[in-house]
Residue, then its C-alpha position, 0 to 999 in steps of 0.5 A: m796637116n795632122a797625123k790623120g791627114d786633116r787640114l788644120g789651116e792655111g799660112m803664107a811665107a815670102t822671101n826675096n833674092l832666092a836663087p833657083g835651086q837654093k833652099l830656105v827655112t822660114q815660118a809661115q804665118g796663118l790665122d789658125a792656132t795649131s799644136g802638136k806635130v804638123t806637116c806643111k804642103i806647098t800649094d802655090v809658088s810665085r816667082y818674079q824676075a829680078p829688076 
């Protein structure tokens, strides 16, 4: 979202072996070009049991 709250696009990020409560810094990949200061909102999380 931009400073006005407008949605700029969608992106996706994934990781493996993240423990409950552990934090991660990553980059999301998307198809929309953005510039300037933006904020992200997580809308869905999928978690799978380790084998």
